[in-house]
ROPATI-594179 format. One line per field, with one value per atom (N, C-alpha, C): x, y, z. Coordinates in nm, 3 decimals. Layout:
% ROPATI-594179
xx: c(X, ...)
yy: c(Y, ...)
zz: c(Z, ...)
END
This chain:
% ROPATI-594179
xx: c(-2.946, -2.821, -2.866, -2.964, -3.012, -2.907, -2.907, -2.844, -2.682, -2.664, -2.514, -2.478, -2.524, -2.525, -2.473, -2.628, -2.628, -2.534, -2.463, -2.376, -2.256, -2.222, -2.096, -2.123, -2.220, -2.254, -2.232, -2.245, -2.220, -2.097, -2.040, -1.860, -1.798, -1.866, -1.842, -1.789, -1.904, -1.948, -1.909, -1.846, -1.789, -1.637, -1.586, -1.473, -1.411, -1.517, -1.536, -1.518, -1.603, -1.601, -1.466, -1.370, -1.261, -1.130, -1.158, -1.069, -1.056, -1.125, -1.204, -1.101, -1.121, -1.037, -0.889, -0.863, -0.679, -0.659, -0.743, -0.678, -0.669, -0.779, -0.778, -0.618, -0.613, -0.501, -0.365, -0.374, -0.259, -0.249, -0.369, -0.355, -0.344, -0.365, -0.303, -0.156, -0.087, 0.041, 0.127, 0.065, 0.107, 0.120, 0.033, -0.010, 0.134, 0.101, 0.195, 0.043, 0.087, 0.002, -0.093, -0.053, -0.133, -0.233, -0.217, -0.295, -0.397, -0.328, -0.422, -0.550, -0.525, -0.602, -0.712, -0.655, -0.755, -0.835, -0.793, -0.876, -0.843, -0.896, -0.839, -0.873, -1.005, -1.043, -1.014, -0.956, -0.946, -0.830, -0.783, -0.649, -0.618, -0.470, -0.340, -0.309, -0.273, -0.298, -0.140, -0.050, 0.078, 0.074, 0.123, 0.135, 0.357, 0.367, 0.505, 0.535, 0.627, 0.685, 0.789, 0.791, 0.879, 0.799, 0.702, 0.663, 0.730, 0.731, 0.819, 0.979, 1.042, 1.164, 1.180, 1.096, 1.128, 1.080, 1.020, 1.029, 1.132, 1.198, 1.309, 1.460, 1.438, 1.572, 1.560, 1.401, 1.390, 1.368, 1.347, 1.328, 1.440, 1.464, 1.553, 1.456, 1.409, 1.298, 1.357, 1.457, 1.579, 1.510, 1.572, 1.562, 1.446, 1.372, 1.206, 1.158, 1.213, 1.179, 1.223, 1.413, 1.436, 1.401, 1.348, 1.284, 1.184, 1.068, 0.938, 0.955, 1.041, 1.096, 1.160, 1.251, 1.278, 1.197, 1.143, 1.010, 0.924, 0.841, 0.752, 0.771, 0.928, 0.946, 0.991, 1.050, 1.108, 0.969, 0.874, 0.766, 0.715, 0.627, 0.553, 0.628, 0.762, 0.854, 0.842, 0.859, 0.866, 0.727, 0.609, 0.469, 0.418, 0.488, 0.470, 0.506, 0.640, 0.700, 0.666, 0.654, 0.567, 0.421, 0.317, 0.189, 0.144, 0.240, 0.268, 0.263, 0.413, 0.462, 0.345, 0.285, 0.150, 0.041, 0.004, -0.099, -0.093, 0.039, 0.049, -0.005, 0.100, 0.088, -0.033, -0.117, -0.289, -0.370, -0.309, -0.377, -0.353, -0.256, -0.195, -0.257, -0.257, -0.287, -0.456, -0.553, -0.703, -0.782, -0.726, -0.822, -0.842, -0.902, -0.971, -0.839, -0.755, -0.628, -0.593, -0.612, -0.546, -0.685, -0.798, -0.928, -0.923, -0.863, -0.872, -0.763, -0.654, -0.545, -0.599, -0.641, -0.695, -0.782, -0.892, -0.993, -0.919, -0.755, -0.698, -0.673, -0.615, -0.603, -0.700, -0.803, -0.927, -0.980, -0.965, -0.986, -0.891, -0.724, -0.649, -0.691, -0.786, -0.822, -0.953, -1.025, -1.108, -1.063, -0.955, -0.858, -0.824, -0.871, -0.795, -0.711, -0.602, -0.448, -0.429, -0.519, -0.475, -0.519, -0.586, -0.601, -0.472, -0.382, -0.216, -0.157, -0.154, -0.059, 0.029, -0.030, 0.030, 0.127, 0.104, 0.189, 0.262, 0.225, 0.325, 0.459, 0.432, 0.522, 0.638, 0.538, 0.601, 0.719, 0.642, 0.750, 0.861, 0.840, 0.951, 1.021, 0.974, 1.116, 1.185, 1.135, 1.239, 1.269, 1.266, 1.396, 1.446, 1.448, 1.526, 1.527, 1.389, 1.378, 1.271, 1.226, 1.171, 1.271, 1.197, 1.274, 1.417, 1.328, 1.427, 1.349, 1.384, 1.349, 1.327, 1.401, 1.392, 1.246, 1.237, 1.122, 0.979, 0.984, 0.863, 0.815, 0.955, 0.929, 0.861, 0.901, 0.867, 0.705, 0.649, 0.513, 0.425, 0.477, 0.401, 0.385, 0.482, 0.440, 0.380, 0.356, 0.279, 0.130, 0.111, -0.001, -0.080, -0.013, -0.071, -0.044, 0.036, -0.006, -0.121, -0.225, -0.372, -0.413, -0.415, -0.483, -0.372, -0.269, -0.184, -0.252, -0.255, -0.274, -0.400, -0.504, -0.671, -0.626, -0.559, -0.570, -0.504, -0.399, -0.333, -0.416, -0.437, -0.512, -0.618, -0.721, -0.819, -0.758, -0.677, -0.598, -0.527, -0.487, -0.429, -0.500, -0.683, -0.774, -0.828, -0.779, -0.874, -0.709, -0.612, -0.540, -0.564, -0.547, -0.569, -0.497, -0.586, -0.484, -0.450, -0.503, -0.437, -0.316, -0.262, -0.164, -0.028, -0.085, -0.010, 0.037, -0.108, -0.096, -0.028, -0.013, 0.050, 0.211, 0.217, 0.362, 0.444, 0.345, 0.362, 0.404, 0.296, 0.329, 0.468, 0.540, 0.656, 0.735, 0.706, 0.822, 0.870, 0.803, 0.825, 0.808, 0.889, 0.820, 0.757, 0.744, 0.638, 0.701, 0.860, 0.910, 0.959, 0.965, 0.997, 0.855, 0.747, 0.588, 0.561, 0.601, 0.566, 0.660, 0.819, 0.867, 0.846, 0.829, 0.814, 0.660, 0.592, 0.396, 0.314, 0.318, 0.231, 0.296, 0.369, 0.450, 0.458, 0.455, 0.440, 0.311, 0.191, 0.057, -0.017, 0.089, -0.008, 0.048, 0.141, 0.213, 0.098, 0.006, -0.096, -0.148, -0.172, -0.228, -0.170, -0.084, 0.100, 0.094, 0.083, 0.099, 0.005, -0.153, -0.252, -0.222, -0.203, -0.158, -0.046, 0.038, 0.132, 0.098, 0.026, 0.020, -0.088, -0.197, -0.274, -0.201, -0.099, -0.005, 0.087, 0.141, 0.257, 0.169, 0.021, 0.000, -0.030, -0.102, -0.151, -0.017, 0.097, 0.194, 0.264, 0.250, 0.309, 0.265, 0.115, 0.030, 0.020, 0.093, 0.074, 0.117, 0.059, 0.084, 0.075, 0.000, -0.008, 0.106, 0.179, 0.273, 0.442, 0.426, 0.550, 0.518, 0.406, 0.413, 0.419, 0.369, 0.415, 0.555, 0.622, 0.745, 0.861, 0.870, 0.994, 0.978, 1.117, 1.086, 1.227, 1.339, 1.448, 1.381, 1.402, 1.392, 1.427, 1.525, 1.606, 1.552, 1.474, 1.419, 1.254, 1.219, 1.079, 1.054, 0.935, 0.873, 0.773, 0.749, 0.680, 0.561, 0.461, 0.352, 0.399, 0.457, 0.495, 0.590, 0.642, 0.686, 0.604, 0.509, 0.410, 0.375, 0.366, 0.273, 0.338, 0.500, 0.582, 0.533, 0.425, 0.399, 0.277, 0.236, 0.128, 0.124, 0.135, 0.205, 0.077, 0.123, 0.023, -0.082, -0.052, -0.147, -0.189, -0.106, -0.175, -0.066, -0.118, -0.123, -0.065, 0.062, 0.104, 0.053, -0.067, -0.150, -0.088, -0.041, 0.039, 0.137, 0.239, 0.329, 0.294, 0.211, 0.107, 0.058, -0.005, -0.073, 0.070, 0.160, 0.298, 0.325, 0.363, 0.394, 0.308, 0.198, 0.121, 0.107, 0.085, 0.136, 0.256, 0.347, 0.490, 0.477, 0.406, 0.408, 0.317, 0.213, 0.102, 0.188, 0.320, 0.373, 0.435, 0.476, 0.548, 0.404, 0.296, 0.203, 0.122, 0.148, 0.100, 0.167, 0.318, 0.367, 0.414, 0.362, 0.342, 0.215, 0.138, 0.005, 0.007, 0.040, 0.087, 0.168, 0.248, 0.355, 0.283, 0.229, 0.168, -0.009, -0.042, -0.188, -0.230, -0.160, -0.217, -0.210, -0.131, -0.128, -0.222, -0.241, -0.341, -0.466, -0.526, -0.655, -0.647, -0.565, -0.590, -0.582, -0.552, -0.542, -0.681, -0.732, -0.877, -0.960, -0.970, -1.100, -1.075, -0.907, -0.942, -0.989, -0.950, -1.002, -1.184, -1.193, -1.351, -1.445, -1.372, -1.405, -1.405, -1.325, -1.255, -1.375, -1.401, -1.475, -1.580)
yy: c(2.702, 2.733, 2.544, 2.557, 2.400, 2.291, 2.291, 2.156, 2.180, 2.296, 2.321, 2.276, 2.303, 2.242, 2.084, 2.007, 1.884, 1.856, 1.888, 1.860, 1.836, 1.919, 1.947, 1.865, 1.845, 1.703, 1.581, 1.532, 1.429, 1.378, 1.498, 1.502, 1.491, 1.571, 1.536, 1.393, 1.354, 1.180, 1.090, 1.135, 1.027, 1.021, 1.193, 1.180, 1.090, 1.113, 1.005, 0.857, 0.819, 0.685, 0.676, 0.751, 0.686, 0.686, 0.813, 0.846, 0.772, 0.697, 0.641, 0.483, 0.426, 0.298, 0.310, 0.412, 0.473, 0.489, 0.568, 0.625, 0.517, 0.392, 0.298, 0.213, 0.190, 0.138, 0.210, 0.326, 0.385, 0.387, 0.374, 0.348, 0.212, 0.131, -0.013, -0.044, 0.053, 0.038, 0.113, 0.138, 0.214, 0.150, -0.002, -0.068, -0.172, -0.273, -0.405, -0.532, -0.627, -0.736, -0.750, -0.750, -0.751, -0.618, -0.492, -0.383, -0.395, -0.453, -0.471, -0.571, -0.679, -0.804, -0.776, -0.669, -0.600, -0.527, -0.420, -0.308, -0.291, -0.360, -0.356, -0.203, -0.209, -0.064, 0.068, 0.085, 0.179, 0.249, 0.352, 0.411, 0.378, 0.367, 0.298, 0.344, 0.318, 0.352, 0.456, 0.410, 0.513, 0.483, 0.571, 0.555, 0.591, 0.422, 0.415, 0.344, 0.398, 0.377, 0.181, 0.109, 0.001, -0.097, -0.078, -0.156, -0.148, 0.029, 0.079, 0.059, 0.047, -0.003, -0.137, -0.236, -0.366, -0.450, -0.371, -0.402, -0.373, -0.272, -0.228, -0.324, -0.363, -0.423, -0.565, -0.647, -0.767, -0.797, -0.735, -0.785, -0.692, -0.747, -0.666, -0.593, -0.506, -0.410, -0.313, -0.302, -0.223, -0.297, -0.426, -0.522, -0.538, -0.555, -0.555, -0.460, -0.350, -0.206, -0.207, -0.243, -0.235, -0.329, -0.461, -0.542, -0.502, -0.427, -0.407, -0.263, -0.170, -0.036, -0.109, -0.197, -0.214, -0.301, -0.398, -0.448, -0.369, -0.260, -0.207, -0.075, -0.026, 0.099, 0.043, -0.101, -0.149, -0.239, -0.263, -0.307, -0.185, -0.074, -0.005, 0.111, 0.126, 0.232, 0.108, -0.007, -0.066, -0.128, -0.121, -0.106, 0.059, 0.144, 0.264, 0.299, 0.270, 0.234, 0.159, 0.050, -0.077, -0.024, -0.007, 0.024, 0.137, 0.240, 0.343, 0.359, 0.261, 0.233, 0.165, 0.055, 0.003, 0.078, 0.136, 0.257, 0.337, 0.395, 0.510, 0.430, 0.315, 0.249, 0.227, 0.132, 0.143, 0.255, 0.381, 0.506, 0.597, 0.528, 0.585, 0.499, 0.379, 0.275, 0.294, 0.314, 0.348, 0.277, 0.105, 0.036, -0.096, -0.174, -0.303, -0.385, -0.380, -0.467, -0.384, -0.268, -0.237, -0.254, -0.256, -0.265, -0.415, -0.539, -0.646, -0.654, -0.625, -0.597, -0.568, -0.452, -0.385, -0.483, -0.530, -0.652, -0.763, -0.800, -0.925, -0.845, -0.775, -0.706, -0.661, -0.662, -0.670, -0.801, -0.894, -1.015, -1.061, -1.017, -1.044, -1.000, -0.872, -0.842, -0.945, -0.986, -1.114, -1.211, -1.253, -1.407, -1.332, -1.402, -1.418, -1.465, -1.394, -1.416, -1.559, -1.572, -1.724, -1.831, -1.804, -1.899, -1.966, -1.844, -1.911, -1.914, -1.941, -1.950, -2.054, -2.202, -2.332, -2.301, -2.263, -2.248, -2.171, -2.030, -1.927, -1.959, -2.028, -2.127, -2.232, -2.298, -2.379, -2.354, -2.262, -2.177, -2.077, -2.043, -1.971, -2.028, -2.146, -2.283, -2.336, -2.375, -2.419, -2.292, -2.186, -2.053, -2.013, -2.128, -2.098, -1.958, -1.890, -1.781, -1.764, -1.866, -1.883, -1.819, -1.767, -1.668, -1.607, -1.512, -1.395, -1.287, -1.200, -1.065, -1.027, -1.071, -1.102, -1.130, -1.262, -1.333, -1.256, -1.218, -1.146, -1.051, -0.951, -0.837, -0.869, -0.983, -1.004, -1.068, -1.166, -1.210, -1.069, -1.015, -0.851, -0.760, -0.758, -0.687, -0.726, -0.917, -0.942, -0.933, -0.966, -0.931, -0.825, -0.746, -0.590, -0.531, -0.578, -0.541, -0.462, -0.556, -0.562, -0.410, -0.431, -0.309, -0.182, -0.200, -0.057, -0.023, -0.115, -0.093, -0.023, -0.063, -0.038, 0.092, 0.147, 0.291, 0.371, 0.342, 0.426, 0.455, 0.342, 0.343, 0.438, 0.424, 0.524, 0.699, 0.700, 0.841, 0.889, 0.848, 0.830, 0.876, 0.833, 0.855, 0.988, 1.099, 1.203, 1.280, 1.265, 1.361, 1.411, 1.530, 1.561, 1.514, 1.486, 1.439, 1.506, 1.655, 1.748, 1.781, 1.767, 1.770, 1.706, 1.579, 1.460, 1.481, 1.492, 1.567, 1.676, 1.755, 1.870, 1.870, 1.757, 1.702, 1.645, 1.512, 1.405, 1.505, 1.621, 1.748, 1.753, 1.835, 1.890, 1.754, 1.651, 1.580, 1.480, 1.476, 1.405, 1.290, 1.176, 1.034, 0.978, 0.878, 0.823, 0.817, 0.814, 0.819, 0.925, 1.053, 1.195, 1.215, 1.200, 1.228, 1.164, 1.056, 0.957, 1.059, 1.081, 1.120, 1.289, 1.356, 1.523, 1.543, 1.458, 1.493, 1.420, 1.296, 1.221, 1.220, 1.172, 1.156, 1.294, 1.393, 1.521, 1.572, 1.533, 1.552, 1.459, 1.376, 1.199, 1.222, 1.344, 1.327, 1.295, 1.389, 1.359, 1.221, 1.172, 1.042, 0.960, 0.951, 0.873, 0.817, 0.988, 0.985, 0.914, 0.925, 0.877, 0.736, 0.687, 0.506, 0.477, 0.501, 0.479, 0.514, 0.603, 0.600, 0.475, 0.435, 0.324, 0.171, 0.188, 0.046, 0.023, 0.109, 0.139, 0.090, 0.117, 0.076, -0.072, -0.077, -0.245, -0.343, -0.277, -0.371, -0.410, -0.259, -0.252, -0.351, -0.336, -0.426, -0.577, -0.595, -0.785, -0.840, -0.963, -1.051, -1.209, -1.214, -1.334, -1.436, -1.335, -1.404, -1.342, -1.275, -1.302, -1.430, -1.452, -1.583, -1.735, -1.735, -1.835, -1.830, -1.696, -1.718, -1.733, -1.662, -1.573, -1.704, -1.743, -1.822, -1.824, -1.724, -1.703, -1.568, -1.559, -1.416, -1.297, -1.316, -1.181, -1.070, -1.213, -1.134, -1.135, -1.118, -1.111, -0.949, -0.925, -0.802, -0.746, -0.640, -0.602, -0.674, -0.706, -0.768, -0.930, -0.966, -1.117, -1.118, -1.012, -1.035, -1.018, -0.955, -0.955, -1.061, -1.162, -1.298, -1.337, -1.333, -1.356, -1.360, -1.211, -1.181, -1.267, -1.345, -1.471, -1.585, -1.623, -1.735, -1.853, -1.989, -2.110, -2.079, -2.022, -2.053, -1.878, -1.811, -1.668, -1.545, -1.433, -1.355, -1.193, -1.170, -1.009, -0.934, -0.885, -0.791, -0.627, -0.599, -0.451, -0.454, -0.557, -0.557, -0.579, -0.674, -0.659, -0.489, -0.495, -0.341, -0.198, -0.210, -0.133, -0.161, -0.294, -0.297, -0.271, -0.235, -0.219, -0.057, 0.031, 0.165, 0.158, 0.107, 0.139, 0.102, -0.006, -0.026, 0.093, 0.145, 0.248, 0.384, 0.401, 0.553, 0.565, 0.484, 0.543, 0.558, 0.455, 0.492, 0.666, 0.641, 0.833, 0.913, 0.912, 1.029, 1.025, 0.907, 0.945, 0.989, 0.943, 0.972, 1.172, 1.164, 1.346, 1.483, 1.345, 1.409, 1.410, 1.312, 1.276, 1.372, 1.398, 1.417, 1.500, 1.637, 1.717, 1.635, 1.535, 1.488, 1.412, 1.343, 1.251, 1.292, 1.387, 1.459, 1.515, 1.554, 1.653, 1.520, 1.400, 1.290, 1.258, 1.222, 1.144, 1.242, 1.371, 1.472, 1.467, 1.494, 1.541, 1.376, 1.265, 1.165, 1.207, 1.195, 1.189, 1.303, 1.443, 1.529, 1.483, 1.406, 1.408, 1.262, 1.213, 1.066, 1.093)
zz: c(0.816, 0.942, 1.004, 0.953, 1.059, 0.980, 0.892, 0.792, 0.807, 0.820, 0.834, 1.014, 1.088, 1.205, 1.237, 1.174, 1.140, 1.066, 0.976, 0.874, 0.979, 1.043, 1.124, 1.293, 1.317, 1.445, 1.357, 1.229, 1.170, 1.153, 1.074, 1.104, 1.212, 1.305, 1.468, 1.531, 1.472, 1.536, 1.469, 1.294, 1.260, 1.313, 1.284, 1.386, 1.515, 1.581, 1.707, 1.652, 1.605, 1.585, 1.526, 1.417, 1.384, 1.491, 1.561, 1.650, 1.793, 1.825, 1.968, 1.954, 1.807, 1.858, 1.856, 1.755, 1.742, 1.904, 1.959, 2.076, 2.202, 2.166, 2.248, 2.228, 2.094, 2.075, 2.126, 2.099, 2.161, 2.341, 2.373, 2.544, 2.589, 2.524, 2.546, 2.507, 2.419, 2.416, 2.547, 2.614, 2.730, 2.839, 2.832, 2.987, 2.969, 3.061, 3.066, 3.029, 3.046, 3.021, 3.136, 3.245, 3.370, 3.354, 3.329, 3.288, 3.187, 3.104, 2.965, 2.998, 3.057, 3.079, 3.210, 3.285, 3.372, 3.364, 3.236, 3.195, 3.048, 2.966, 2.825, 2.722, 2.778, 2.719, 2.751, 2.876, 2.964, 2.940, 3.045, 3.018, 3.123, 3.125, 3.209, 3.323, 3.422, 3.547, 3.541, 3.464, 3.435, 3.306, 3.256, 3.124, 3.124, 2.993, 3.006, 2.850, 2.868, 2.671, 2.701, 2.763, 2.806, 2.705, 2.643, 2.520, 2.357, 2.380, 2.266, 2.283, 2.407, 2.435, 2.448, 2.459, 2.464, 2.310, 2.252, 2.090, 2.029, 2.043, 1.949, 2.020, 2.161, 2.241, 2.217, 2.217, 2.213, 2.058, 1.968, 1.868, 1.760, 1.637, 1.561, 1.433, 1.503, 1.404, 1.314, 1.324, 1.238, 1.093, 1.088, 1.003, 0.921, 1.005, 1.007, 0.873, 0.977, 0.863, 0.755, 0.743, 0.642, 0.502, 0.534, 0.451, 0.428, 0.475, 0.471, 0.364, 0.374, 0.330, 0.172, 0.162, 0.057, -0.023, 0.036, -0.090, -0.160, -0.015, -0.040, -0.148, -0.106, -0.230, -0.364, -0.362, -0.484, -0.585, -0.497, -0.538, -0.618, -0.527, -0.560, -0.741, -0.703, -0.792, -0.926, -0.950, -1.044, -1.106, -1.019, -1.011, -1.122, -1.065, -1.147, -1.277, -1.301, -1.390, -1.515, -1.491, -1.558, -1.608, -1.539, -1.540, -1.601, -1.579, -1.650, -1.823, -1.849, -1.998, -2.033, -2.018, -2.022, -2.047, -1.963, -1.988, -2.082, -2.114, -2.192, -2.386, -2.351, -2.436, -2.508, -2.401, -2.421, -2.489, -2.413, -2.441, -2.546, -2.662, -2.754, -2.857, -2.824, -2.941, -2.950, -2.848, -2.839, -2.954, -2.973, -3.082, -2.996, -3.103, -3.040, -2.931, -3.020, -3.003, -2.816, -2.787, -2.652, -2.566, -2.622, -2.550, -2.478, -2.578, -2.534, -2.405, -2.446, -2.329, -2.204, -2.205, -2.074, -1.996, -2.110, -2.032, -1.971, -2.038, -1.950, -1.842, -1.829, -1.717, -1.607, -1.661, -1.570, -1.512, -1.608, -1.544, -1.449, -1.457, -1.350, -1.200, -1.203, -1.067, -1.020, -1.123, -1.049, -0.986, -1.020, -0.949, -0.819, -0.744, -0.591, -0.574, -0.500, -0.513, -0.445, -0.321, -0.274, -0.369, -0.474, -0.578, -0.643, -0.648, -0.694, -0.611, -0.500, -0.375, -0.395, -0.457, -0.480, -0.641, -0.748, -0.850, -0.844, -0.760, -0.753, -0.625, -0.563, -0.435, -0.525, -0.618, -0.697, -0.792, -0.866, -0.964, -0.887, -0.771, -0.736, -0.641, -0.608, -0.564, -0.672, -0.813, -0.901, -0.912, -0.915, -0.965, -0.860, -0.741, -0.597, -0.566, -0.540, -0.530, -0.381, -0.332, -0.222, -0.084, -0.026, 0.097, 0.074, -0.028, -0.055, -0.095, -0.056, -0.088, -0.227, -0.317, -0.507, -0.505, -0.454, -0.508, -0.442, -0.302, -0.269, -0.359, -0.408, -0.490, -0.624, -0.699, -0.802, -0.807, -0.690, -0.680, -0.664, -0.598, -0.521, -0.633, -0.731, -0.874, -0.980, -0.944, -1.055, -1.011, -0.856, -0.813, -0.851, -0.778, -0.824, -0.951, -1.021, -1.163, -1.231, -1.240, -1.308, -1.238, -1.094, -1.027, -1.067, -1.108, -1.133, -1.270, -1.328, -1.488, -1.513, -1.429, -1.407, -1.388, -1.252, -1.214, -1.251, -1.364, -1.367, -1.554, -1.596, -1.731, -1.738, -1.636, -1.577, -1.620, -1.551, -1.525, -1.650, -1.725, -1.862, -1.955, -1.925, -2.015, -2.019, -1.910, -1.874, -1.938, -2.006, -2.044, -2.171, -2.233, -2.347, -2.450, -2.555, -2.645, -2.748, -2.739, -2.840, -2.789, -2.685, -2.660, -2.725, -2.713, -2.778, -2.940, -3.000, -3.153, -3.180, -3.068, -3.126, -3.121, -3.022, -2.975, -3.115, -3.160, -3.283, -3.394, -3.415, -3.500, -3.513, -3.404, -3.376, -3.401, -3.381, -3.401, -3.307, -3.182, -3.063, -3.094, -3.049, -3.080, -2.927, -2.889, -2.835, -2.690, -2.690, -2.560, -2.501, -2.595, -2.572, -2.504, -2.549, -2.513, -2.403, -2.322, -2.206, -2.130, -2.181, -2.075, -2.031, -2.130, -2.113, -2.071, -2.122, -2.124, -2.041, -2.066, -2.026, -1.832, -1.836, -1.674, -1.581, -1.664, -1.573, -1.580, -1.638, -1.594, -1.546, -1.548, -1.453, -1.290, -1.252, -1.118, -1.006, -1.017, -0.898, -0.942, -1.035, -1.062, -1.020, -1.014, -1.022, -0.828, -0.777, -0.654, -0.592, -0.631, -0.551, -0.596, -0.690, -0.697, -0.590, -0.602, -0.543, -0.365, -0.321, -0.212, -0.166, -0.242, -0.227, -0.251, -0.373, -0.357, -0.247, -0.175, -0.082, 0.019, 0.078, 0.183, 0.196, 0.060, 0.063, 0.039, -0.005, -0.026, 0.107, 0.184, 0.306, 0.428, 0.433, 0.514, 0.455, 0.335, 0.302, 0.374, 0.437, 0.512, 0.442, 0.340, 0.301, 0.236, 0.160, 0.083, 0.118, 0.227, 0.311, 0.409, 0.456, 0.547, 0.456, 0.356, 0.235, 0.200, 0.158, 0.128, 0.198, 0.308, 0.359, 0.510, 0.502, 0.654, 0.740, 0.671, 0.781, 0.829, 0.948, 1.059, 0.996, 0.958, 0.924, 0.805, 0.727, 0.596, 0.608, 0.734, 0.732, 0.772, 0.691, 0.669, 0.807, 0.849, 0.996, 0.970, 0.885, 0.953, 0.957, 0.877, 0.944, 1.069, 1.115, 1.244, 1.361, 1.340, 1.434, 1.458, 1.379, 1.454, 1.545, 1.596, 1.685, 1.832, 1.861, 1.983, 2.015, 1.906, 1.930, 1.964, 2.075, 2.106, 2.082, 2.148, 2.123, 2.225, 2.340, 2.456, 2.510, 2.474, 2.514, 2.409, 2.416, 2.288, 2.378, 2.357, 2.407, 2.337, 2.361, 2.324, 2.296, 2.452, 2.442, 2.340, 2.324, 2.260, 2.098, 2.036, 1.919, 1.895, 2.001, 1.919, 1.941, 2.010, 1.986, 1.848, 1.784, 1.666, 1.565, 1.566, 1.486, 1.465, 1.588, 1.573, 1.532, 1.588, 1.461, 1.326, 1.280, 1.129, 1.089, 1.158, 1.109, 1.086, 1.154, 1.138, 0.991, 0.922, 0.762, 0.678, 0.702, 0.608, 0.611, 0.783, 0.809, 0.735, 0.792, 0.726, 0.536, 0.500, 0.349, 0.304, 0.380, 0.312, 0.368, 0.483, 0.494, 0.399, 0.349, 0.281, 0.098, 0.044, -0.044, -0.072, 0.032, 0.047, -0.058, -0.073, -0.164, -0.269, -0.347, -0.463, -0.475, -0.336, -0.364, -0.372, -0.289, -0.296, -0.455, -0.516, -0.665, -0.730, -0.704, -0.799, -0.820, -0.706, -0.721, -0.747, -0.693, -0.730, -0.879, -0.978, -1.100, -1.200, -1.113, -1.184, -1.183, -1.049, -1.028, -1.183, -1.180, -1.236, -1.428, -1.454, -1.575, -1.598, -1.533, -1.536, -1.592)
END
């Protein structure tokens, strides 16, 4: 009884620690700059949605949203397709060659993306793909491919081999086994990977900052830098943008929560 109460108190404290900064950010979006600097941590004297209105009136937020959605969804979709194909191939091979290839992807995880900034920019410049969504998508895919293969390969190892052996005896080819067996069984795993990748790509600032110069092609994290001036920063406007950026991720997690939790749980149980 005592342990149960203690556990609930700890969970309550943890929830307060998580929610308190979120509530402070939400309250800050209801203030103007004067109110924020006078009382940055307190509640606003009067609640106003003026920052939200100004964000969409003064900035082309629809264009920023469109750019982030195009880059994030395209990159994540292609990552899932390519990484699942590679992972399925490694799973089916299950030999030293497959293990060596997987090791190469793991090594790719050890290389910081900042190390590749100059060669990536030079390569895209020579290809004429700087300041373009296509170039940003290709760079994003290359950067997150090792992580995607590493995650999906771990999930693929938990799939029962007996199912594929029975399908092979019945005359099913590798393509059919991939489409009709591996993908349906791996849906929770793919959803968990997609959620993680989407959050990472959606919040990425480094390579949009490196590659994108045209305001009409900016993603949301890059667009938020416009609220930071040389001598002052519009913190209420900046935090309002942070809230706006967080909403799609929140809705996506709520939509994929069942798959995400089942994927993580299944992966841990099979491991």
